Phi, psi and omega in degrees: 000319182292331175298317177294315170309315183291321172300318176297322180267008182048057179213182176268148184299322181308321190285336177296316185285334185263142180268140180234132182253111177241133188243098179298334181304317184292321172299311172308315184292332183277357179101359176298133178246131181269143185289323172235101189293340179240162176299311187299311180311310185300313183292318181299313178300317181290323177289321180300321186285329181290325180286323178297313182294325173292320178298318181291327181291329187282318184291000000 
């Protein structure tokens, strides 16, 4: 199951199991601009890409 989740999240299975505490406010204060500023934006992009990849592989 972890392998499927890792594929969907585009990460390694090891990273799914480990906890990471990230503070986006510190990055934003340093001038970093997130490509997808909200979780919803990131999830939508992730699933949109996988649907496009599936359609291209079928064609």
